[in-house]
Every structure is written in structure tokens, then in C-alpha cells.
C-alpha positions in Angstrom: 127.7 239.4 141.7 125.5 239.6 144.8 128.3 238.7 147.2 130.6 241.3 145.7 128.1 244.2 145.7 127.4 243.7 149.3 131.1 244.0 150.2 131.5 247.2 148.1 128.5 248.8 149.8 129.8 247.9 153.2 133.1 249.6 152.3 131.3 252.7 151.1 129.2 253.0 154.3 132.2 252.6 156.5 134.4 254.9 154.5 135.5 258.5 155.6 133.1 261.3 154.5 136.0 263.8 153.9 136.9 264.8 150.4 140.3 263.2 150.5 138.8 260.0 151.6 136.1 260.2 149.0 138.7 260.8 146.3 140.8 257.9 147.5 137.7 255.8 147.6 136.7 257.0 144.1 140.2 256.3 142.8 140.2 252.8 144.4 136.6 252.0 143.4 137.8 249.0 141.4 139.7 247.5 144.4 137.9 244.4 145.9 138.3 244.0 149.6 137.9 240.3 150.7 138.4 238.8 154.1 141.3 236.4 154.5 139.0 233.7 155.8 136.6 233.9 152.8 136.7 230.9 150.5 137.5 233.2 147.6 140.4 234.9 149.4 143.7 234.7 147.6 146.3 232.3 148.8 148.7 234.0 151.2 152.3 234.0 150.1 154.7 232.1 152.2 156.8 234.3 154.4 159.9 232.1 154.0 161.1 229.2 152.1 160.4 226.7 154.9 156.7 227.4 154.6 156.6 226.7 150.9 155.4 223.1 150.1 156.7 222.4 146.7 157.3 218.6 147.2 155.3 216.0 145.3 152.4 214.2 147.2 153.4 211.3 149.5 153.0 207.9 147.9 150.3 205.6 149.4 152.8 202.9 150.2 154.8 205.4 152.4 151.6 206.5 154.1 150.9 202.9 155.1 154.5 202.3 156.3 153.7 202.9 160.0 151.0 200.2 160.0 153.4 197.6 158.5 156.6 198.4 160.5 156.9 194.8 161.7 156.1 193.3 158.2 158.4 195.3 156.0 159.6 192.1 154.4 156.1 191.6 152.9 156.0 193.1 149.4 153.8 196.1 149.0 151.4 194.5 146.5 150.8 191.6 148.9 150.1 194.1 151.7 147.7 195.9 149.5 145.8 192.7 148.7 145.8 191.7 152.4 144.3 195.0 153.4 141.7 194.8 150.6 140.8 191.4 151.8 140.4 192.5 155.4 138.3 195.4 154.3 136.2 193.0 152.1 135.4 190.8 155.1 133.7 193.7 156.8 130.8 193.4 154.4 128.5 196.1 153.0 127.9 199.4 154.8 124.2 198.4 155.3 124.1 194.7 156.4 121.3 192.5 155.2 119.5 190.1 157.4 118.4 187.0 155.4 114.9 185.7 156.0 113.2 182.9 154.2 110.0 184.0 152.4 107.8 180.9 152.3 106.8 179.5 148.9 103.0 179.3 149.0 102.8 180.9 152.4 99.1 180.1 152.9 99.8 176.4 152.6 102.9 176.4 154.8 101.3 178.5 157.5 98.0 176.6 157.5 98.9 174.3 160.4 99.7 177.3 162.6 96.5 179.1 161.5 94.6 175.9 162.4 96.1 175.9 165.9 95.3 179.6 166.4 91.7 178.9 165.4 91.0 175.8 167.5 93.6 176.1 170.3 94.2 179.7 171.0 94.9 179.1 174.7 98.5 178.4 175.6 97.5 176.0 178.4 95.5 173.9 176.0 98.5 173.8 173.6 100.8 172.7 176.3 98.4 169.9 177.2 98.3 168.8 173.6 102.1 168.7 173.5 102.2 166.5 176.6 99.6 164.1 175.1 101.6 163.8 171.9 104.8 163.1 174.0 103.0 160.3 175.9 101.5 158.8 172.8 104.9 158.9 171.1 106.8 157.3 174.0 104.1 154.6 174.6 103.8 153.6 171.0 107.6 153.5 170.6 108.1 151.4 173.8 105.3 149.0 173.0 106.6 148.4 169.5 110.2 148.0 170.8 109.0 145.5 173.5 107.0 143.4 171.0 110.0 143.3 168.7 112.1 141.9 171.5 109.7 139.1 172.3 111.5 135.8 171.9 109.8 132.7 170.5 110.9 129.1 170.8 111.8 126.6 168.2 110.8 123.0 168.7 113.7 120.8 169.9 116.0 123.8 170.0 114.5 126.2 172.5 114.4 129.9 172.9 116.0 132.2 170.3 119.3 133.8 171.3 119.8 137.4 170.1 123.3 137.8 168.6 125.1 140.8 166.9 126.2 141.2 163.4 129.8 140.3 164.3 129.1 137.2 166.3 131.3 134.1 165.5 132.0 130.7 166.9 135.7 131.2 166.6 137.1 134.2 168.5 139.5 136.5 166.6 143.0 137.1 168.0 143.8 133.5 169.0 141.0 133.9 171.5 140.2 130.2 171.2 143.5 129.2 172.7 146.0 126.6 171.7 144.4 124.1 169.3 141.1 125.9 169.8 140.5 124.3 173.1 138.5 127.3 174.5 136.0 127.1 171.6 135.1 123.5 171.9 132.9 121.6 171.0 133.7 121.7 167.3 130.7 119.6 166.3 127.4 118.1 167.6 126.0 121.4 168.8 124.1 124.5 167.8 121.5 127.0 168.9 118.6 129.0 167.6 119.6 132.6 166.8 118.1 135.9 165.9 120.0 138.6 163.9 119.2 142.3 163.6 118.9 144.0 160.2 121.6 145.5 158.1 124.3 142.9 159.0 125.3 142.7 155.3 127.3 145.9 155.7 129.2 144.8 158.8 132.8 144.6 157.7 136.3 143.9 159.0 138.3 147.1 159.2 141.7 145.6 159.6 143.2 142.7 157.6 142.1 139.2 158.6 144.1 136.3 157.4 142.4 133.4 155.7 145.2 131.1 154.6 147.4 133.1 152.3 144.6 135.7 151.7 143.9 138.9 153.6 140.3 140.0 154.0 139.5 143.6 154.6 136.5 146.0 154.1 134.0 143.2 153.5 132.0 140.8 155.6 134.0 137.9 156.9 132.1 135.0 155.4 134.3 132.0 154.4 132.6 129.2 152.4 129.1 128.6 151.2 127.3 126.0 149.1 129.4 123.4 147.3 130.6 124.2 143.8 128.2 121.6 142.3 125.3 123.1 144.3 124.5 119.7 145.8 124.5 119.9 149.6 124.1 122.5 152.4 126.1 125.6 152.7 129.2 125.1 155.0 131.0 128.0 156.6 134.3 128.2 158.4 134.0 128.7 162.1 135.4 132.3 162.2 132.8 133.5 159.7 130.2 136.0 160.9 127.1 134.0 161.7 124.6 136.7 160.6 126.5 137.5 157.5 126.6 133.8 156.6 122.9 133.5 157.3 122.3 136.3 154.8 124.6 134.6 152.3 122.8 131.3 152.7 119.3 133.0 152.4 118.2 132.1 155.9 117.5 135.7 156.9 117.1 139.0 155.2 119.7 141.8 155.3 117.0 144.5 155.5 114.9 143.1 158.4 117.1 140.4 159.9 115.5 137.2 161.0 116.0 133.9 162.8 117.2 130.4 162.3 119.2 127.5 163.7 123.0 127.3 163.3 124.5 123.8 163.8 128.2 122.8 164.2 129.5 120.3 161.7 133.2 120.0 162.9 136.2 119.8 160.7 135.5 120.5 157.0 137.7 121.2 153.9 137.6 123.1 150.7 135.3 126.1 151.5 133.8 127.3 148.2 133.4 131.0 147.2 130.0 132.2 145.8 128.2 135.5 145.5 124.7 135.3 147.0 122.3 137.9 148.4 124.8 140.8 148.0 127.7 139.0 149.8 130.7 137.4 148.1 132.2 134.8 150.3 135.9 134.1 150.7 137.3 130.7 149.4 139.6 128.5 151.5 141.1 125.4 149.9 142.2 123.6 153.1 140.6 122.4 156.4 139.5 124.1 159.5 138.6 122.3 162.8 135.2 124.1 163.4 132.5 124.7 160.8 128.8 125.4 160.8 125.7 125.2 158.7 122.1 126.2 159.0 119.2 123.9 159.6 116.8 123.9 156.7 113.0 124.4 156.9 113.0 125.9 160.4 109.8 127.8 161.2 110.4 130.8 163.5 109.0 134.3 163.8 111.4 137.2 164.3 111.3 140.6 162.7 113.6 143.5 163.4 111.3 146.3 164.7 113.6 149.1 163.6 111.6 150.1 160.5 108.4 150.2 162.5 110.1 152.3 165.2 111.5 154.6 162.5 108.1 155.1 161.0 106.6 156.1 164.3 109.4 158.6 165.0 109.2 160.1 161.5 105.5 160.6 161.8 105.7 162.4 165.2 108.7 164.5 164.3 106.9 165.6 161.1 103.8 166.6 163.1 105.9 168.6 165.5 107.8 170.3 162.7 104.6 171.4 160.9 102.6 172.6 164.0 105.4 174.0 166.2 106.8 177.4 165.5 108.7 178.0 168.8 112.3 177.3 167.9 113.3 175.8 171.3 110.3 173.4 171.6 110.9 172.3 168.0 114.6 171.8 168.3 114.8 169.9 171.6 111.9 167.7 170.6 113.5 166.7 167.3 116.9 166.2 168.9 115.4 163.8 171.6 113.3 161.9 169.0 116.2 161.4 166.7 118.6 160.4 169.5 116.4 157.7 171.0 115.4 156.3 167.6 119.0 155.9 166.5 120.3 154.6 169.9 117.4 152.2 170.5 116.5 151.0 167.0 118.4 152.1 163.9 122.1 151.8 164.9 122.4 150.1 168.2 125.5 148.5 169.7 125.5 144.9 170.8 123.6 144.5 174.1 122.4 141.7 176.3 118.9 143.1 177.0 116.8 146.2 176.7 117.6 147.3 180.2 121.3 147.4 179.5 120.8 149.2 176.2 118.5 151.8 177.9 121.1 152.3 180.6 123.8 153.0 178.1 121.7 155.4 176.1 120.5 157.4 179.0 124.1 157.8 180.1 124.9 159.3 176.8 121.7 161.3 176.4 122.2 163.6 179.4 125.6 165.1 178.3 124.4 165.1 174.7 121.5 167.3 175.8 123.9 169.8 177.3 125.8 169.9 174.0 122.5 170.3 172.3 121.8 173.4 174.4 125.2 174.8 173.4 124.5 174.2 169.8 121.1 175.8 170.0 122.0 178.9 172.1 125.6 179.5 171.2 126.2 178.0 167.8 123.5 179.5 165.7 120.6 177.1 165.6 118.3 179.5 167.5 119.1 182.2 165.0 118.3 179.9 162.1 114.9 178.7 163.4 113.7 181.9 165.1 110.9 183.6 163.2 110.9 180.9 160.5 107.4 180.6 159.0 108.1 178.3 156.1 107.1 175.1 158.1 106.9 172.8 155.1 110.3 173.8 153.9 111.7 173.5 157.4 110.3 169.9 157.5 111.7 168.9 154.2 115.1 170.6 154.5 116.0 170.8 158.2 114.2 167.7 159.5 114.8 165.7 156.4 118.5 166.5 156.5 118.6 165.6 160.2 117.1 162.2 159.5 119.6 161.6 156.6 122.5 162.5 158.8 121.4 160.4 161.7 121.0 157.3 159.6 124.5 157.4 158.1 124.8 153.6 158.5 122.2 153.5 155.7 122.3 156.8 153.8 126.1 157.1 153.5 127.0 153.5 153.6 128.0 153.5 149.9 130.9 155.9 150.6 134.1 153.8 150.8 135.4 155.6 153.9 135.0 153.7 157.2 137.3 155.8 159.4 138.7 159.2 158.7 142.4 158.7 159.2 145.4 158.5 156.8 145.9 154.7 157.3 142.4 153.7 156.2 142.2 156.3 153.4 145.5 155.1 151.9 144.5 151.4 151.9 140.8 151.3 151.3 139.9 151.1 147.6 138.1 154.2 146.4 138.6 156.1 149.6 140.9 158.8 148.1 138.5 159.6 145.2 135.6 159.7 147.6 137.5 162.0 150.0 138.4 164.3 147.0 134.7 164.5 146.0 133.7 165.3 149.5 136.3 168.1 149.8 135.2 169.6 146.5 131.5 169.6 147.6 132.4 171.0 151.0 134.5 173.7 149.4 131.6 175.0 147.3 129.3 174.8 150.2 131.8 176.9 152.3 132.1 179.5 149.5 128.4 179.7 149.3 128.0 180.3 153.1 130.9 182.9 153.1 129.0 185.0 150.6 125.8 185.0 152.8 127.8 185.8 156.0 129.5 188.7 154.3 126.1 190.1 153.3 125.1 190.0 156.9 128.4 191.6 158.0 129.2 188.6 160.2 132.0 187.1 158.2 134.9 188.5 160.1 133.7 187.2 163.5 133.2 183.7 162.1 136.6 183.8 160.4 138.1 184.5 163.9 136.2 181.6 165.3 137.4 179.2 162.7 140.9 180.6 163.0 140.7 179.6 166.7 139.5 176.1 165.7 142.4 175.8 163.3 145.0 176.8 166.0 143.5 174.1 168.3 143.7 171.4 165.6 147.3 172.3 164.9 148.2 172.1 168.5 146.5 168.7 168.7 148.5 167.5 165.7 151.8 168.5 167.3 151.1 166.8 170.6 153.6 163.9 171.0 152.2 160.4 171.3 148.7 161.4 170.2 146.8 161.1 167.0 144.1 163.4 165.9 140.8 161.6 165.2 138.0 163.6 163.6 134.9 161.6 164.5 131.8 162.6 162.6 130.3 164.2 165.8 133.4 166.4 166.0 133.1 167.3 162.4 129.5 168.3 163.0 130.5 170.6 165.9 133.2 172.2 163.9 131.0 173.0 160.9 127.8 173.9 162.7 128.6 177.6 163.4 128.9 178.1 159.7 125.1 177.3 159.2 123.8 180.1 161.5 121.8 181.7 158.7 118.2 181.6 157.8 118.6 180.5 154.2 117.4 177.3 152.6 120.9 175.9 152.1 121.7 176.6 155.8 118.6 174.7 156.8 119.7 171.6 154.9 123.4 171.9 156.1 122.4 172.4 159.7 120.0 169.4 159.7 122.7 167.1 158.2 125.3 168.2 160.7 122.9 167.7 163.6 122.1 164.2 162.4 125.8 163.4 162.1 126.3 164.5 165.7 123.4 162.4 166.9 124.5 159.3 165.1 128.0 159.6 166.4 127.0 160.0 170.1 124.0 157.6 170.2 126.0 154.8 168.5 129.6 155.3 169.5 129.5 157.7 172.4 131.9 160.6 173.1 135.1 159.0 171.6 138.1 161.1 172.3 139.5 163.5 169.7 143.0 162.4 170.6 143.9 158.7 170.6 147.1 156.8 170.9 148.5 154.8 168.0 147.7 151.6 169.8 144.0 152.5 170.2 143.8 153.4 166.5 145.6 150.4 165.4 143.3 147.8 166.9 144.4 144.4 165.6 146.4 145.8 162.7 150.2 145.0 162.4 152.5 146.8 164.9 155.6 146.4 162.7 157.3 144.2 165.2 160.3 142.0 164.1 159.3 138.9 162.1 160.8 135.4 162.5 163.2 134.4 159.7 162.4 130.8 158.9 165.0 128.5 157.4 164.3 126.1 154.6 162.0 123.4 156.2 162.8 119.7 156.2 159.9 117.8 154.6 158.8 114.2 154.9 156.3 114.0 152.0 152.7 113.4 153.2 154.0 112.9 156.8 155.6 115.9 158.5 157.4 119.2 158.1 160.1 120.6 160.4 160.8 124.3 160.8 163.8 126.0 162.3 164.5 129.7 162.6 167.3 132.2 163.1 167.8 133.6 166.6 165.3 136.2 167.7 166.2 139.8 168.8 167.5 139.3 172.3 166.4 139.7 174.9 163.0 141.0 173.8 161.5 137.7 172.7 161.6 134.3 174.5 159.4 132.1 172.3 157.6 131.5 169.1 154.0 131.0 168.0 153.0 129.0 165.0 149.6 129.1 163.2 148.5 126.2 161.0 145.5 127.1 158.9 144.9 130.2 161.1 144.7 128.0 164.3 147.5 128.4 166.9 149.1 124.9 167.1 152.4 125.8 168.8 153.4 128.3 171.5 156.9 127.3 172.4 159.4 129.0 174.7 163.1 128.6 174.0 164.0 127.7 177.6 161.4 125.0 178.1 164.3 122.5 178.7 165.5 119.2 177.2 162.1 117.6 177.5 160.5 120.1 175.1 160.0 119.0 171.5 162.7 120.5 169.3 165.1 121.1 172.2 168.8 120.6 171.4 171.5 119.3 173.7 171.7 122.8 175.3 168.0 122.6 176.2 167.1 125.5 173.9 164.2 124.9 171.6 165.3 125.6 168.0 162.7 123.8 165.8 159.2 122.5 165.7 157.8 119.6 163.7 154.2 119.5 162.4 152.7 116.1 161.6 150.1 116.1 158.8 146.7 115.0 160.0 145.4 111.7 158.7 142.7 111.5 156.1 143.7 114.6 154.2 143.5 114.7 150.4 146.9 114.1 148.9 147.4 117.6 147.5 145.4 119.5 150.1 147.6 122.4 151.2 148.4 123.7 154.7 149.3 127.3 155.6 151.9 128.3 158.3 152.5 131.7 159.9 155.0 132.5 162.6 155.4 135.2 165.3 157.8 135.9 168.1 156.4 135.7 171.7 157.5 137.8 174.6 155.9 136.4 177.8 152.2 136.3 177.0 152.3 138.8 174.2 152.6 137.9 170.5 154.0 140.2 167.8 153.1 140.4 164.2 152.7 137.1 162.2 154.5 136.5 159.0 152.5 136.1 155.8 151.5 132.5 155.2 153.9 129.9 153.8 152.2 127.1 151.9 153.0 123.4 152.1 151.2 121.2 149.5 151.6 118.0 151.5 154.3 116.6 149.3 157.7 118.1 148.7 156.5 121.5 147.6 157.0 124.5 149.9 156.1 128.1 149.0 157.9 130.6 151.2 156.3 133.5 152.9 156.2 136.8 151.2 157.8 139.8 152.9 156.0 141.7 155.6 153.4 140.9 158.3 150.0 139.5 157.6 148.3 140.9 160.7 148.8 141.1 164.4 146.7 138.6 166.3 146.2 140.2 169.7 145.4 138.6 173.0 142.7 141.3 173.5 140.2 141.9 170.7 140.2 145.5 169.4 138.6 147.7 166.8 135.0 148.0 165.8 134.8 144.6 164.3 136.7 142.9 167.0 134.7 144.6 169.8 131.5 143.7 168.2 132.4 140.0 167.9 133.6 139.8 171.5 130.5 141.5 172.9 128.2 139.4 170.7 129.9 136.1 171.7 129.7 137.1 175.4 126.0 137.8 175.0 125.5 134.4 173.3 127.5 132.5 175.9 125.8 134.2 178.8 122.4 133.4 177.4 123.3 129.7 176.7 124.6 129.4 180.3 121.4 130.7 181.7 119.5 128.0 179.8 121.9 125.4 181.1 123.3 124.7 177.6 
């Protein structure tokens, strides 16, 4: 070998020239001299036993022992899988940056090429953007103003704009004892105007109608007579706009106008299904009822669909012709926000000025959050360098519109509020939530794969771990309930869309739309709320009165007595007859009070049956303890058939009727009634 021959020649050259040396060299010619550091050098023998390493190789689990000193209780296979999982999250050695390659690139980039050809100057482009902004704002404002124009109806006067939850009879005993605060009961009315989409306005907590409880449906009690001969009559606590849709006076899609007229006390409200609304029956009387004047000519169209069309056109133009991610995003965000807040999902308001004031107060902080989403939560990364403008318009912008119009697009999902109480009691809510979780799970798995390919999975797992810790802390706070509003859900999931892939475009648009709808319609509701705030007018599980067997005088009167209330918490009792508060009695009212015994303590009440009732027409009674000016839960309804028949109340509360009106439905009715009353007072009605 070449390497061996060189070594031998070197030994010969350096050897001694004497005969003895030559002889020694000749006799040892076959001896190979190799340096100890040479790779082919023989292994040096150990000088002592301590240097000899005859032990078997160290097992891997012992080598990893130092890194798991604090977790020795974790079995080794589990530790191995954990380590493998952590290493897997690092991603490939050469990360991949995803970029969308446009389908039919010449078609998708044609708008930009057109701009480069005819408007190469940046100043000219800026001027064009300003012109488009002005045209957009002016056309939007002009259409909105025209839609708010109020016409007059002969003999009735100017139209009054009311909300979807407006009623004559205020919820929560708001009409006072015997309904005195809601008089007159008849011989009155007014011309009204309803917005669109009132058919989906529902009660979110149980509302008692006799011995029934209405929930998750429009509160519309009554309708046309069973024989179809006569006008549709509705109970006074029915939603006016929902009843008008049911009666065919207005359209659910576009709203409309009409004249509502009070007709006083009526009996036997019929149930029918008309125009997508099934009304609630009631087989007794109510002191206030209303109907709608027939053949009224009025002109009122909800402008929301025209405003939506204007905004869709302008946002589409900006999406196709704008490639700068910042200009594109903030233009779309502003357009969607104002369209939702001023047209598509507005709260009840008195006039445009008050609505604009509310929305501008929400828009400024929302724009700051929008900047955070754009710069810190991945939207810039998704949109930067994107040349597939048609796909961006369909996926990102289309998803944003779908998410921002949740009151239309997701209205079919039977989940009104994302909390355990509503999910447990609303029909179909559990199944719908299960489907949503499954879809979300596959979407998350899909996004995890893409993030790993970009070697960004580990950083995002840390971020979502922080989110999880915060949510756990919120759940453990005493006296607080975690409420995941849909704008909060959007903020939590948005960082997981910071990829330039087609699914990420769609997911990001949907989440942005959810955020916009949540803020523009409901504002920045807190993520932590007390049980009272979440409950609204739902039962509070207060003690219920225990009613003794009543004393009945057939077709004349019925007398109720009760067991002593929990002392000293309660000092009176409230009694509803056919859902109207007829008694509010305090036990220490004295000897002159009806039902007072010799000791001056009220221990019973007597209800006298009104004259003129049909012989077998029932009446419904519910009872609640009173503490000062606060009422507790009412019992379920007991039924008196007018004769000797008495049907006792079932166990449990019916609902809590609060002095203040709460919840989405209650708040809407209170605001709408206030709007109606203020407008009527201005007109001297």
C-alpha cells in the first residue's frame, strides 16, 4: 500500500548506515512502524484495571435521567413520548414559507396591471382613493337619511319608529299594580314603523303566559280568531313588530309600517302559524289588547339592504384594486363596522344622531384593537405580498361579510348565548355545540400542520398556553362568571390564522367579521360578569310561598292563605292574576287591610271574579314573597276554572319578575318603549 511503503522508506532513510544497524534493519524488515496517533495504530493496552472499560453501554433512559430529576414519577415511555412531541413541534430543519400561487394569475392581477398602466403616479392613486371614500360615505349617508324619512298617515299623524322588542305592556311588572302605569287600555293607538328581521327577535329567559312558559321564540300571543272571521287580536305584552309580521301587516325581511290600535280587555287568544311565526295561545282574559288597522296606506322601507349593497360594492372594488395590506385592511374594517352598526344590526335608538354618537364611541377603541390585530396578531403577515386578489375577495372579504352578519348568516344555529345555562335548556343547543367543536377541531389540526411546516408551531403553542392559563384564572375567580362573547372568541382564535393559505384567508375573514359584529352591535361587554348580570330576569331560586288549599265561592270569589314566610327576610306577598299584578300586600299593614286578622297581620287575600266572564273561563294565579320593594321568584301558575275546580301550582319557580328590566330582550323592550313614549309626548299625544 502507498501509505505503508512511504513509512518503510522513511525508516530506511533515517536508519544507521553501520553494518550492525543494517543487519538489524534487514532482520526487522517485516516490522511495521506506525505512529500512535495514526488511525491505523493498534489500541494501546490499559496500564491498569481501572483504565479498562469492560462495562456495557449506558441505557438511554439513564442518560436522560439528569433532565428529568424533578419528574422521576413520570414513567419512562411517557417521558419519551413527551420529548418526541416537543421535538416534533420544532418543525422541519428547513422551514417552508407558504405563499398563495394565484389560480389564473393574469385574471387575478389584471386590476393591478390596469392601475399600473393608467395611474402609475402614487399621488394620482391617493387622490382616487380619497374620491372613492367620499363617494362611498356620501352615497351611504344619503341612502340612510332617505330611509329615515318619516311619512304621515291621514288621521293618525307621523310614523313612530319602534324596535323589534317594543310592547304596550312592560315586562317585569313594569305597568304597576293593576297595570295603572300602562293606561289607557283601549281607545288609542299610533302609526308605527318597524325595522327588518324582527321575526328572529326572541325571549331568552322564560316568560309566563298563564300556565305556559315561552322561551327562545317571539313573544306573540294571539292572532286571528279560530273561525277566521274577524281581525287578529294580540295580548298587550306581545311584541308589536312580531305581531305585525304574524298578521301580515309588514314584512320580516324589509320591515314596514302600519297603525296599531288598542282594543282593551279581550279573551281567548288563539294560536296560529303565519308568516314564519307561531303565536302563543291564552285561554283567559287580559286587560290590554291591540289589533292593526286594515287597508292603511303608508310608505316605509328599511334601507339596510340598499346600504349593504353599497358597502359590498365598494369593499369589493377596494379588494380587487388595492394590494397594500394596510390600506386594504383598515378600509375593509371601517366599511364593515359602520355598515353593521348603522344598518344591519343596530340597537334601538331615538334618532340617527344618537346612533352615530354611540357607534363613533365604539369605533375609536375598535380601531386600536384593529391595529393590534393587524400588526401583532398576524393579519399583516397573511395579506402582505398576496397577489391572488380575486381569491382574497372571495375568501377573506366574503368570510368577513358572513361573520359580520351573524344575525342573518348564523341565525339558524340554536345557540343564543354561550353559557352553560342556555346550552342546557335551549333545544338543539348541545348538538349544535358538538358539531361546532368537531368542525373547529379539524380546522385547528389543519392549521397546526401548516404552522409546523413554517417552524412557528412552538411559539404559537406557548401563546395559546398563556391564553389557557388566563382563562383558568378567570374561571377560578370567586363571584365571577366567564362569558366568552363572540368578539372575545375572535381575538382568541385570530393568531392561529397568521398564514398565507387559502383556509387561513377564510378563517381570518370570518373571525374578523365576528369581532366587528360583536363590537358594533353590543359593544365591549366584559369577559367576566356576575351571576346577576347573566341571569337577567331568570329565576333567582328565592324561597317560594306555600299556598294553602283555597276557599272557593263558585263563580264569585277565591280566598288564598299561606304559610309563614322565612323571617325576617320577607314582609309581604305579591299576587299575579293572569300575569297582571293585582295584589301587593304587606303583612303589617294593620287591621284596616283586607285579610288582616285580629292581630293586625295580613294572612290571606280574596280575589273577586270579574263580571261578564264566560262560566268556565279560567284564571291563573302566581305568588311571590316581597321584601321591601323587591320581589322574589313567582310560583308556577295555579288554575281556577271559575267554579269549584282548583289546579295547584307545580313545584318550582315560573320566572322572576324584576322591578328593573334586564337581558337582551328586556333591554330592547324598555328602550323601544321609551323611544315610543318620548316621540308621542313630543307630538302632544
